C-alpha positions as CSV (number, residue, x, y, z in Angstrom):
1,M,35.1,27.0,-15.0
2,L,33.8,30.0,-13.0
3,P,31.7,31.5,-15.8
4,S,29.9,28.2,-16.5
5,F,29.1,27.8,-12.7
6,S,27.6,31.2,-12.5
7,L,25.7,30.6,-15.7
8,S,24.2,27.3,-14.3
9,I,23.2,29.1,-11.1
10,H,21.6,31.9,-13.1
11,N,19.7,29.3,-15.2
12,C,18.4,27.5,-12.1
13,M,17.4,30.8,-10.5
14,A,15.3,31.6,-13.6
15,S,13.5,28.3,-13.6
16,C,13.6,27.1,-9.9
17,N,11.8,28.5,-6.9
18,T,14.6,30.8,-5.5
19,N,13.2,30.6,-2.0
20,T,13.6,26.8,-2.0
21,V,17.0,26.9,-3.5
22,I,18.4,29.5,-1.0
23,N,16.5,28.6,2.2
24,G,15.9,24.9,1.6
25,P,12.6,23.0,2.1
26,T,10.1,24.1,4.8
27,D,10.3,20.6,6.4
28,P,13.7,19.1,6.2
29,N,12.7,15.8,8.0
30,F,12.2,12.6,6.1
31,L,9.5,10.0,6.5
32,A,10.6,6.9,8.4
33,S,9.4,3.4,7.4
34,N,8.2,2.4,10.9
35,Y,5.7,5.3,11.3
36,Y,2.5,3.7,10.3
37,F,-0.5,1.6,11.4
38,F,-2.4,-0.8,9.2
39,S,-5.9,-2.2,9.7
40,V,-8.6,-4.0,7.8
41,T,-12.2,-3.6,9.0
42,R,-13.1,-7.2,8.5
43,I,-10.1,-8.7,10.3
44,P,-9.5,-6.8,13.5
45,N,-7.1,-9.4,15.0
46,L,-4.5,-8.5,12.2
47,T,-3.9,-4.9,13.2
48,Y,-1.8,-5.4,16.3
49,S,0.5,-8.0,14.7
50,V,1.3,-6.3,11.4
51,Q,5.1,-6.2,10.8
52,S,5.2,-4.5,7.4
53,A,2.8,-3.0,4.9
54,N,3.3,-1.1,1.7
55,L,1.7,1.8,0.0
56,P,1.4,0.3,-3.5
57,S,2.5,1.9,-6.7
58,I,0.2,3.7,-9.1
59,G,0.6,3.7,-12.8
60,M,-1.1,5.4,-15.7
61,G,-1.4,4.4,-19.3
62,V,0.2,6.3,-22.1
63,I,-1.1,6.7,-25.7
64,N,1.1,7.7,-28.7
65,Q,-0.7,10.6,-30.4
66,P,-0.8,10.0,-34.1
67,S,1.4,12.5,-35.9
68,N,3.3,13.0,-39.2
69,L,6.4,13.8,-37.1
70,G,9.1,11.2,-36.7
71,L,8.4,10.8,-33.0
72,P,4.8,10.7,-31.9
73,P,4.0,12.8,-28.8
74,K,2.9,10.8,-25.8
75,I,-0.3,11.8,-24.0
76,P,-1.8,10.4,-20.8
77,A,-4.5,7.8,-20.9
78,T,-7.1,7.5,-18.2
79,N,-6.6,3.9,-17.3
80,Y,-4.9,3.4,-13.9
81,S,-3.1,0.4,-12.5
82,F,-2.2,-0.2,-8.9
83,G,0.5,-2.4,-7.4
84,E,-0.3,-5.2,-5.0
85,L,-0.9,-4.5,-1.3
86,E,1.4,-6.8,0.7
87,V,1.2,-7.2,4.5
88,S,3.4,-9.3,6.7
89,F,2.3,-10.2,10.2
90,L,3.2,-12.3,13.2
91,V,0.7,-15.1,13.8
92,N,-0.7,-15.0,17.3
93,A,-0.7,-18.1,19.6
94,Q,-4.3,-19.1,18.9
95,M,-3.8,-18.3,15.1
96,T,-6.9,-16.1,15.2
97,N,-5.4,-13.5,12.9
98,W,-4.4,-16.1,10.3
99,L,-7.7,-17.9,10.6
100,E,-9.7,-14.7,10.0
101,I,-7.9,-14.4,6.6
102,Y,-8.2,-18.1,5.8
103,N,-11.9,-18.2,6.6
104,W,-12.5,-15.0,4.6
105,M,-10.8,-16.6,1.5
106,K,-12.7,-19.9,2.0
107,G,-16.0,-17.9,2.0
108,I,-15.1,-16.1,-1.3
109,G,-14.8,-19.2,-3.4
110,N,-16.3,-22.7,-3.5
111,L,-13.7,-24.6,-1.5
112,K,-16.0,-27.6,-0.7
113,D,-19.4,-26.5,-1.7
114,D,-21.3,-23.4,-2.7
115,T,-23.3,-23.0,0.6
116,T,-20.6,-20.9,2.3
117,N,-20.2,-18.2,-0.3
118,L,-20.0,-14.7,1.0
119,N,-22.2,-11.8,-0.1
120,Y,-20.8,-9.7,-3.0
121,D,-22.7,-6.6,-1.8
122,P,-20.0,-3.9,-1.2
123,A,-22.2,-2.4,1.6
124,S,-22.1,-5.7,3.6
125,T,-19.5,-5.7,6.4
126,S,-19.2,-9.5,6.4
127,G,-19.1,-10.1,2.7
128,V,-16.4,-10.5,0.1
129,F,-15.1,-6.9,0.3
130,S,-13.8,-4.8,3.1
131,D,-12.0,-1.5,3.5
132,G,-8.4,-1.3,4.6
133,T,-6.5,1.7,6.1
134,L,-2.8,2.5,6.1
135,L,-2.3,5.4,8.5
136,V,1.0,7.2,8.0
137,T,2.3,9.1,11.1
138,N,5.1,11.5,11.9
139,S,7.9,10.9,14.3
140,A,5.6,11.6,17.3
141,Y,3.1,8.9,15.9
142,K,0.6,11.6,15.1
143,P,-1.4,10.8,11.9
144,I,-0.5,12.9,8.8
145,L,-1.9,10.8,6.0
146,Q,-4.5,8.1,5.5
147,A,-4.6,5.7,2.6
148,T,-8.0,4.0,2.4
149,F,-8.2,0.8,0.2
150,K,-11.6,0.3,-1.3
151,Y,-13.2,-3.1,-2.1
152,L,-10.3,-5.0,-0.6
153,F,-10.1,-8.8,-0.3
154,P,-7.3,-11.3,0.3
155,K,-5.8,-12.8,-2.8
156,S,-3.2,-15.0,-1.3
157,L,-2.1,-16.1,2.2
158,G,1.5,-17.1,2.7
159,D,3.0,-20.2,4.2
160,I,3.4,-21.0,7.9
161,N,6.7,-22.8,8.4
162,F,7.2,-25.0,11.4
163,N,10.7,-26.2,12.3
164,T,11.8,-28.4,15.2
165,Q,15.5,-27.5,14.6
166,T,15.0,-24.0,15.8
167,T,16.6,-23.5,19.3
168,T,14.8,-20.2,20.1
169,N,11.2,-19.5,20.3
170,E,10.8,-17.2,17.3
171,P,7.4,-15.9,16.4
172,V,5.9,-17.3,13.2
173,K,5.7,-14.7,10.5
174,C,3.2,-14.9,7.6
175,S,2.2,-12.7,4.7
176,V,-1.0,-11.8,2.9
177,T,-1.5,-10.2,-0.5
178,F,-4.7,-8.2,-1.0
179,A,-6.5,-7.2,-4.2
180,Y,-8.5,-4.0,-4.2
181,S,-10.2,-1.6,-6.7
182,Y,-8.3,1.6,-5.8
183,Y,-7.0,3.6,-2.9
184,E,-7.7,7.2,-1.8
185,I,-5.1,9.4,-0.1
186,L,-6.4,12.0,2.4
187,P,-4.5,14.2,4.8
188,V,-5.4,13.7,8.4
């Protein structure tokens, strides 16, 4: 048993960074899920009431390289895919944060007529698109990373459930799913 153990340590030392293996990482702390702020430029009433937000997944296509070998080698393709941006929030008493999203969605499509359509110009601050920001912080709530979502717009707005059988005054929670073109990650 002892020779195989020393052999595996020797193999790791040859291929691993010995400083990291011996001394450990330079920052042994882990990111906590409640160290963040989320905002969307077009709907400022949402920011204060956000309960959860995600940093969506990113994926890349893969192409099989033609080959006469039995197993074709895989190479990366340059088409990316991003997961959905989902945000849950508490609806405020006047429902202004919910109404901001509802009216935004109403203006994107032809709900009743085509006179209320929003401008599709990305430079417009009151059009279809907006920017969103997920600000990740450390344990002292100092920003460490900023994810900026480009050409963002609401795709679906969740239910609001009312219930007369509830005996406590619990705040109403709702969710919104945003579509966007891509996001950029920048250190702060």
